[in-house]
GUVEXVO-969287 format. One record per residue (C-alpha): chain; y negated, z, x. Coordinates in steps of 0.02 Angstrom, whole numbers, always signed. Example, Ala and Ser with C-alpha at 12.3 -4.5 7.8 and 13.67 -1.06 7.14 Angstrom:
GUVEXVO-969287
+----+--------+--------+--------+
: ch :      y :      z :      x :
+----+--------+--------+--------+
:  A :   +225 :   +390 :   +615 :
:  A :    +53 :   +357 :   +684 :
+----+--------+--------+--------+
//
This chain:
GUVEXVO-969287
+----+--------+--------+--------+
: ch :      y :      z :      x :
+----+--------+--------+--------+
:  A :  -4615 :  -2743 :   +355 :
:  A :  -4669 :  -2607 :   +477 :
:  A :  -4856 :  -2601 :   +507 :
:  A :  -4917 :  -2631 :   +685 :
:  A :  -5031 :  -2502 :   +769 :
:  A :  -5178 :  -2621 :   +750 :
:  A :  -5148 :  -2644 :   +564 :
:  A :  -5136 :  -2455 :   +541 :
:  A :  -5306 :  -2439 :   +624 :
:  A :  -5374 :  -2558 :   +493 :
:  A :  -5291 :  -2455 :   +357 :
:  A :  -5369 :  -2296 :   +430 :
:  A :  -5539 :  -2380 :   +421 :
:  A :  -5508 :  -2415 :   +237 :
:  A :  -5451 :  -2236 :   +207 :
:  A :  -5616 :  -2175 :   +276 :
:  A :  -5703 :  -2261 :   +129 :
:  A :  -5633 :  -2123 :    +16 :
:  A :  -5688 :  -1943 :    -10 :
:  A :  -5545 :  -1842 :    +62 :
:  A :  -5574 :  -1653 :    +65 :
:  A :  -5543 :  -1645 :   +253 :
:  A :  -5507 :  -1754 :   +406 :
:  A :  -5372 :  -1888 :   +403 :
:  A :  -5246 :  -1856 :   +542 :
:  A :  -5103 :  -1975 :   +504 :
:  A :  -5064 :  -2131 :   +403 :
:  A :  -4892 :  -2207 :   +383 :
:  A :  -4806 :  -2327 :   +266 :
:  A :  -4722 :  -2241 :   +121 :
:  A :  -4590 :  -2281 :     -8 :
:  A :  -4496 :  -2440 :    -51 :
:  A :  -4598 :  -2509 :   -195 :
:  A :  -4590 :  -2696 :   -227 :
:  A :  -4763 :  -2715 :   -304 :
:  A :  -4899 :  -2619 :   -213 :
:  A :  -4913 :  -2583 :    -26 :
:  A :  -4912 :  -2394 :     -7 :
:  A :  -4964 :  -2274 :   +132 :
:  A :  -4953 :  -2086 :   +146 :
:  A :  -5114 :  -2009 :   +211 :
:  A :  -5101 :  -1836 :   +289 :
:  A :  -5255 :  -1726 :   +319 :
:  A :  -5285 :  -1594 :   +451 :
:  A :  -5247 :  -1457 :   +324 :
:  A :  -5078 :  -1544 :   +292 :
:  A :  -5126 :  -1600 :   +117 :
:  A :  -5066 :  -1775 :    +76 :
:  A :  -5128 :  -1921 :    -29 :
:  A :  -5067 :  -2094 :    -76 :
:  A :  -5167 :  -2245 :    -18 :
:  A :  -5116 :  -2409 :   -101 :
:  A :  -5161 :  -2591 :    -91 :
:  A :  -5138 :  -2654 :   -269 :
:  A :  -5044 :  -2816 :   -296 :
:  A :  -5173 :  -2917 :   -389 :
:  A :  -5050 :  -3056 :   -426 :
:  A :  -4954 :  -2936 :   -538 :
:  A :  -5106 :  -2836 :   -597 :
:  A :  -5236 :  -2971 :   -615 :
:  A :  -5367 :  -2849 :   -682 :
:  A :  -5340 :  -2698 :   -569 :
:  A :  -5505 :  -2619 :   -619 :
:  A :  -5433 :  -2600 :   -794 :
:  A :  -5277 :  -2519 :   -721 :
:  A :  -5390 :  -2392 :   -636 :
:  A :  -5490 :  -2363 :   -795 :
:  A :  -5329 :  -2329 :   -891 :
:  A :  -5270 :  -2209 :   -757 :
:  A :  -5434 :  -2113 :   -758 :
:  A :  -5431 :  -2095 :   -947 :
:  A :  -5248 :  -2043 :   -944 :
:  A :  -5264 :  -1912 :   -807 :
:  A :  -5420 :  -1836 :   -886 :
:  A :  -5331 :  -1824 :  -1054 :
:  A :  -5174 :  -1745 :   -979 :
:  A :  -5272 :  -1618 :   -878 :
:  A :  -5365 :  -1566 :  -1035 :
:  A :  -5203 :  -1550 :  -1134 :
:  A :  -5122 :  -1445 :   -997 :
:  A :  -5268 :  -1324 :  -1006 :
:  A :  -5251 :  -1311 :  -1195 :
:  A :  -5061 :  -1303 :  -1206 :
:  A :  -4968 :  -1185 :  -1088 :
:  A :  -4800 :  -1249 :  -1030 :
:  A :  -4645 :  -1162 :  -1098 :
:  A :  -4497 :  -1258 :  -1024 :
:  A :  -4571 :  -1271 :   -851 :
:  A :  -4716 :  -1188 :   -765 :
:  A :  -4768 :  -1346 :   -674 :
:  A :  -4824 :  -1517 :   -731 :
:  A :  -4940 :  -1631 :   -634 :
:  A :  -5025 :  -1797 :   -662 :
:  A :  -5081 :  -1903 :   -513 :
:  A :  -5271 :  -1901 :   -505 :
:  A :  -5393 :  -2026 :   -430 :
:  A :  -5490 :  -1993 :   -268 :
:  A :  -5660 :  -2077 :   -273 :
:  A :  -5739 :  -2180 :   -136 :
:  A :  -5889 :  -2123 :    -35 :
:  A :  -5993 :  -2225 :   -158 :
:  A :  -5917 :  -2137 :   -310 :
:  A :  -5807 :  -2283 :   -366 :
:  A :  -5623 :  -2268 :   -411 :
:  A :  -5572 :  -2413 :   -298 :
:  A :  -5626 :  -2504 :   -140 :
:  A :  -5622 :  -2690 :   -104 :
:  A :  -5609 :  -2720 :    +83 :
:  A :  -5682 :  -2864 :   +183 :
:  A :  -5519 :  -2961 :   +161 :
:  A :  -5541 :  -2950 :    -28 :
:  A :  -5396 :  -2829 :    -55 :
:  A :  -5403 :  -2696 :   -191 :
:  A :  -5372 :  -2517 :   -129 :
:  A :  -5358 :  -2348 :   -216 :
:  A :  -5313 :  -2169 :   -171 :
:  A :  -5220 :  -2050 :   -285 :
:  A :  -5157 :  -1873 :   -264 :
:  A :  -4983 :  -1841 :   -195 :
:  A :  -4857 :  -1736 :   -293 :
:  A :  -4808 :  -1609 :   -160 :
:  A :  -4637 :  -1527 :   -144 :
:  A :  -4560 :  -1658 :   -256 :
:  A :  -4424 :  -1790 :   -252 :
:  A :  -4353 :  -1928 :   -362 :
:  A :  -4178 :  -1996 :   -385 :
:  A :  -4109 :  -2173 :   -394 :
:  A :  -3958 :  -2121 :   -498 :
:  A :  -3919 :  -1974 :   -612 :
:  A :  -3777 :  -1866 :   -547 :
:  A :  -3749 :  -1738 :   -685 :
:  A :  -3794 :  -1691 :   -863 :
:  A :  -3921 :  -1559 :   -812 :
:  A :  -4018 :  -1687 :   -711 :
:  A :  -4005 :  -1810 :   -855 :
:  A :  -4078 :  -1681 :   -974 :
:  A :  -4225 :  -1656 :   -856 :
:  A :  -4255 :  -1844 :   -851 :
:  A :  -4264 :  -1842 :  -1041 :
:  A :  -4376 :  -1691 :  -1038 :
:  A :  -4492 :  -1776 :   -913 :
:  A :  -4515 :  -1928 :  -1023 :
:  A :  -4534 :  -1819 :  -1176 :
:  A :  -4664 :  -1709 :  -1092 :
:  A :  -4763 :  -1863 :  -1041 :
:  A :  -4756 :  -1937 :  -1217 :
:  A :  -4804 :  -1770 :  -1292 :
:  A :  -4956 :  -1752 :  -1180 :
:  A :  -5021 :  -1927 :  -1223 :
:  A :  -4964 :  -1936 :  -1405 :
:  A :  -5141 :  -1904 :  -1466 :
:  A :  -5228 :  -2014 :  -1337 :
:  A :  -5306 :  -2153 :  -1443 :
:  A :  -5240 :  -2322 :  -1390 :
:  A :  -5413 :  -2393 :  -1423 :
:  A :  -5467 :  -2311 :  -1260 :
:  A :  -5338 :  -2407 :  -1157 :
:  A :  -5335 :  -2587 :  -1099 :
:  A :  -5174 :  -2685 :  -1119 :
:  A :  -5150 :  -2731 :   -937 :
:  A :  -4981 :  -2816 :   -966 :
:  A :  -4999 :  -2916 :  -1125 :
:  A :  -4834 :  -2972 :  -1199 :
:  A :  -4732 :  -2847 :  -1099 :
:  A :  -4576 :  -2793 :  -1197 :
:  A :  -4612 :  -2914 :  -1339 :
:  A :  -4432 :  -2974 :  -1347 :
:  A :  -4459 :  -3122 :  -1467 :
:  A :  -4581 :  -3196 :  -1340 :
:  A :  -4450 :  -3184 :  -1203 :
:  A :  -4326 :  -3271 :  -1319 :
:  A :  -4451 :  -3413 :  -1346 :
:  A :  -4475 :  -3429 :  -1158 :
:  A :  -4286 :  -3438 :  -1136 :
:  A :  -4266 :  -3571 :  -1270 :
:  A :  -4405 :  -3675 :  -1192 :
:  A :  -4329 :  -3664 :  -1018 :
:  A :  -4156 :  -3700 :  -1087 :
:  A :  -4220 :  -3858 :  -1171 :
:  A :  -4306 :  -3917 :  -1012 :
:  A :  -4164 :  -3878 :   -890 :
:  A :  -4006 :  -3970 :   -844 :
:  A :  -3880 :  -3829 :   -828 :
:  A :  -3728 :  -3832 :   -717 :
:  A :  -3589 :  -3772 :   -831 :
:  A :  -3496 :  -3616 :   -777 :
:  A :  -3400 :  -3478 :   -863 :
:  A :  -3540 :  -3354 :   -823 :
:  A :  -3682 :  -3466 :   -882 :
:  A :  -3590 :  -3513 :  -1041 :
:  A :  -3555 :  -3330 :  -1075 :
:  A :  -3740 :  -3286 :  -1058 :
:  A :  -3792 :  -3426 :  -1175 :
:  A :  -3668 :  -3371 :  -1308 :
:  A :  -3717 :  -3189 :  -1287 :
:  A :  -3899 :  -3231 :  -1319 :
:  A :  -3860 :  -3347 :  -1464 :
:  A :  -3759 :  -3212 :  -1552 :
:  A :  -3908 :  -3093 :  -1548 :
:  A :  -4053 :  -3211 :  -1575 :
:  A :  -4082 :  -3152 :  -1755 :
:  A :  -4094 :  -2971 :  -1698 :
:  A :  -4223 :  -2978 :  -1557 :
:  A :  -4374 :  -2955 :  -1671 :
:  A :  -4314 :  -2792 :  -1749 :
:  A :  -4444 :  -2682 :  -1664 :
:  A :  -4585 :  -2807 :  -1678 :
:  A :  -4551 :  -2832 :  -1863 :
:  A :  -4554 :  -2644 :  -1890 :
:  A :  -4718 :  -2635 :  -1796 :
:  A :  -4791 :  -2779 :  -1897 :
:  A :  -4741 :  -2695 :  -2060 :
:  A :  -4824 :  -2531 :  -2009 :
:  A :  -4657 :  -2439 :  -1998 :
:  A :  -4680 :  -2407 :  -1812 :
:  A :  -4848 :  -2365 :  -1735 :
:  A :  -4921 :  -2407 :  -1565 :
:  A :  -4947 :  -2260 :  -1448 :
:  A :  -4987 :  -2233 :  -1266 :
:  A :  -4831 :  -2270 :  -1164 :
:  A :  -4785 :  -2264 :   -980 :
:  A :  -4719 :  -2442 :   -977 :
:  A :  -4595 :  -2421 :   -833 :
:  A :  -4503 :  -2254 :   -856 :
:  A :  -4360 :  -2287 :   -736 :
:  A :  -4278 :  -2127 :   -679 :
:  A :  -4353 :  -2144 :   -504 :
:  A :  -4527 :  -2131 :   -581 :
:  A :  -4490 :  -1954 :   -639 :
:  A :  -4525 :  -1825 :   -504 :
:  A :  -4424 :  -1665 :   -484 :
:  A :  -4479 :  -1501 :   -405 :
:  A :  -4379 :  -1486 :   -244 :
:  A :  -4346 :  -1300 :   -267 :
:  A :  -4310 :  -1283 :   -452 :
:  A :  -4247 :  -1460 :   -487 :
:  A :  -4356 :  -1473 :   -642 :
:  A :  -4452 :  -1627 :   -696 :
:  A :  -4635 :  -1602 :   -651 :
:  A :  -4722 :  -1771 :   -657 :
:  A :  -4715 :  -1955 :   -699 :
:  A :  -4783 :  -2074 :   -568 :
:  A :  -4820 :  -2261 :   -555 :
:  A :  -4946 :  -2257 :   -696 :
:  A :  -5007 :  -2436 :   -671 :
:  A :  -4907 :  -2493 :   -822 :
:  A :  -4980 :  -2365 :   -944 :
:  A :  -5036 :  -2460 :  -1099 :
:  A :  -5024 :  -2464 :  -1289 :
:  A :  -4846 :  -2494 :  -1347 :
:  A :  -4698 :  -2424 :  -1442 :
:  A :  -4622 :  -2265 :  -1371 :
:  A :  -4457 :  -2352 :  -1408 :
:  A :  -4486 :  -2467 :  -1260 :
:  A :  -4496 :  -2316 :  -1145 :
:  A :  -4345 :  -2230 :  -1222 :
:  A :  -4239 :  -2387 :  -1209 :
:  A :  -4292 :  -2421 :  -1030 :
:  A :  -4260 :  -2243 :   -974 :
:  A :  -4083 :  -2244 :  -1042 :
:  A :  -4051 :  -2419 :   -978 :
:  A :  -4091 :  -2365 :   -801 :
:  A :  -4011 :  -2193 :   -813 :
:  A :  -3845 :  -2226 :   -897 :
:  A :  -3781 :  -2373 :   -794 :
:  A :  -3706 :  -2284 :   -644 :
:  A :  -3665 :  -2447 :   -554 :
:  A :  -3849 :  -2500 :   -560 :
:  A :  -3924 :  -2668 :   -602 :
:  A :  -3887 :  -2742 :   -430 :
:  A :  -3697 :  -2723 :   -436 :
:  A :  -3588 :  -2878 :   -423 :
:  A :  -3449 :  -2792 :   -519 :
:  A :  -3531 :  -2834 :   -684 :
:  A :  -3372 :  -2826 :   -786 :
:  A :  -3353 :  -2642 :   -738 :
:  A :  -3527 :  -2594 :   -798 :
:  A :  -3530 :  -2468 :   -939 :
:  A :  -3656 :  -2360 :  -1031 :
:  A :  -3619 :  -2176 :   -996 :
:  A :  -3628 :  -2094 :  -1167 :
:  A :  -3627 :  -1916 :  -1097 :
:  A :  -3778 :  -1949 :   -988 :
:  A :  -3862 :  -2033 :  -1136 :
:  A :  -3831 :  -1880 :  -1242 :
:  A :  -3906 :  -1767 :  -1109 :
:  A :  -4060 :  -1877 :  -1086 :
:  A :  -4089 :  -1885 :  -1274 :
:  A :  -4066 :  -1698 :  -1294 :
:  A :  -4195 :  -1666 :  -1158 :
:  A :  -4312 :  -1793 :  -1236 :
:  A :  -4295 :  -1732 :  -1415 :
:  A :  -4325 :  -1552 :  -1360 :
:  A :  -4507 :  -1601 :  -1345 :
:  A :  -4520 :  -1762 :  -1443 :
:  A :  -4481 :  -1681 :  -1611 :
:  A :  -4663 :  -1628 :  -1611 :
:  A :  -4730 :  -1806 :  -1626 :
:  A :  -4589 :  -1923 :  -1679 :
:  A :  -4583 :  -1979 :  -1861 :
:  A :  -4431 :  -2010 :  -1971 :
:  A :  -4459 :  -2196 :  -1949 :
:  A :  -4462 :  -2176 :  -1760 :
:  A :  -4287 :  -2101 :  -1759 :
:  A :  -4218 :  -2243 :  -1865 :
:  A :  -4255 :  -2370 :  -1728 :
:  A :  -4206 :  -2275 :  -1571 :
:  A :  -4030 :  -2345 :  -1563 :
:  A :  -4096 :  -2522 :  -1580 :
:  A :  -4220 :  -2490 :  -1440 :
:  A :  -4083 :  -2431 :  -1322 :
:  A :  -3981 :  -2589 :  -1350 :
:  A :  -4130 :  -2706 :  -1359 :
:  A :  -4215 :  -2660 :  -1194 :
:  A :  -4054 :  -2687 :  -1096 :
:  A :  -4030 :  -2854 :  -1184 :
:  A :  -4212 :  -2901 :  -1153 :
:  A :  -4197 :  -2876 :   -966 :
:  A :  -4039 :  -2980 :   -962 :
:  A :  -4129 :  -3116 :  -1058 :
:  A :  -4272 :  -3114 :   -932 :
:  A :  -4152 :  -3121 :   -784 :
:  A :  -4054 :  -3267 :   -858 :
:  A :  -4213 :  -3362 :   -902 :
:  A :  -4275 :  -3342 :   -724 :
:  A :  -4108 :  -3402 :   -657 :
:  A :  -4120 :  -3559 :   -763 :
:  A :  -4301 :  -3586 :   -710 :
:  A :  -4255 :  -3581 :   -525 :
:  A :  -4289 :  -3397 :   -484 :
:  A :  -4477 :  -3407 :   -494 :
:  A :  -4519 :  -3228 :   -550 :
:  A :  -4391 :  -3102 :   -487 :
:  A :  -4356 :  -3093 :   -301 :
:  A :  -4178 :  -3148 :   -260 :
:  A :  -4062 :  -3137 :   -110 :
:  A :  -3951 :  -3284 :   -160 :
:  A :  -3962 :  -3424 :   -292 :
:  A :  -3853 :  -3338 :   -423 :
:  A :  -3934 :  -3167 :   -401 :
:  A :  -4026 :  -3172 :   -567 :
:  A :  -3872 :  -3237 :   -655 :
:  A :  -3775 :  -3087 :   -590 :
:  A :  -3914 :  -2970 :   -644 :
:  A :  -3911 :  -3047 :   -817 :
:  A :  -3723 :  -3022 :   -830 :
:  A :  -3745 :  -2838 :   -783 :
:  A :  -3874 :  -2810 :   -920 :
:  A :  -3774 :  -2904 :  -1051 :
:  A :  -3619 :  -2804 :  -1008 :
:  A :  -3724 :  -2646 :  -1024 :
:  A :  -3786 :  -2706 :  -1193 :
:  A :  -3608 :  -2738 :  -1251 :
:  A :  -3558 :  -2563 :  -1195 :
:  A :  -3704 :  -2489 :  -1292 :
:  A :  -3655 :  -2590 :  -1446 :
:  A :  -3475 :  -2528 :  -1434 :
:  A :  -3540 :  -2349 :  -1442 :
:  A :  -3666 :  -2376 :  -1581 :
:  A :  -3584 :  -2250 :  -1698 :
:  A :  -3585 :  -2113 :  -1565 :
:  A :  -3765 :  -2147 :  -1517 :
:  A :  -3823 :  -2145 :  -1698 :
:  A :  -3733 :  -1980 :  -1724 :
:  A :  -3821 :  -1904 :  -1573 :
:  A :  -3990 :  -1965 :  -1636 :
:  A :  -3953 :  -1905 :  -1813 :
:  A :  -3935 :  -1726 :  -1750 :
:  A :  -4124 :  -1723 :  -1730 :
+----+--------+--------+--------+
//
């Protein structure tokens, strides 16, 4: 929805609650995010900042999101001072702009939660990967982020999305909804049910390893889709990870799996041609090579042993969540038609099957490191 002139005046009044280094000259809506409402604020010296109204239905404790972000950015800035970059001369972390009162957020008269963060200038992101060099940079970007936060104690961070990526919990939700729902039989629905049933004994593989102390919790991004990795416009190198609201304690495997899930399905998760979906092994190889270039410094032998499972599991998990929401009446994910979440589930399950069919190749790539 395009903001009216009067609403932009209200937004400008909110922007004036923050300590910008010079005068605000322009505010306009920015981006296509589905969670927060975002504006680009331009100053008279042409510097830009991001002003956002946080969706408090998704982030029910937004003050903890801001606390996490402050801790993260401070840690990364310190690490960048201590460790000079070798692969790339530029890496940035969005930083928080304080309010006139010295707070890291502002609550307006309407009760909305607002924040301002720095803008990554001369940068761009991509919705799809177009070549192996770009894929390698995506992997490098995630690896650089993980490397910078690998020694950030998780005790300092709040878990702002409890239960996120805990696949056994999603399976329990599915089984509950399935038991409570009268399902209209169809080839697609029956296929999804059988697909889930065949893998039900496998979904706890990462959580079991975590529970046994084989895998350790670390600081993770939480939503490392390829369009959350920013590239320098001139050099086409990864220079930042954005959308840090989901930063939390977790397994790096969640991030690795999600990055490859989003990057190696060239048809995307919204395609209706679900039977043609495949996992591009060459792009996966390039992403992993870029990632391992940096990640070798902090990954353990045990970590490597579960990377293949993470790649397959996160794609399966998203399909499970889509199908559960379809059965529940489309109550969580936004849909454009009644079978939208069913189609999304089929896409993810087909992607999972393609990953499984290339298990040997993926394990060979991982074993090289």
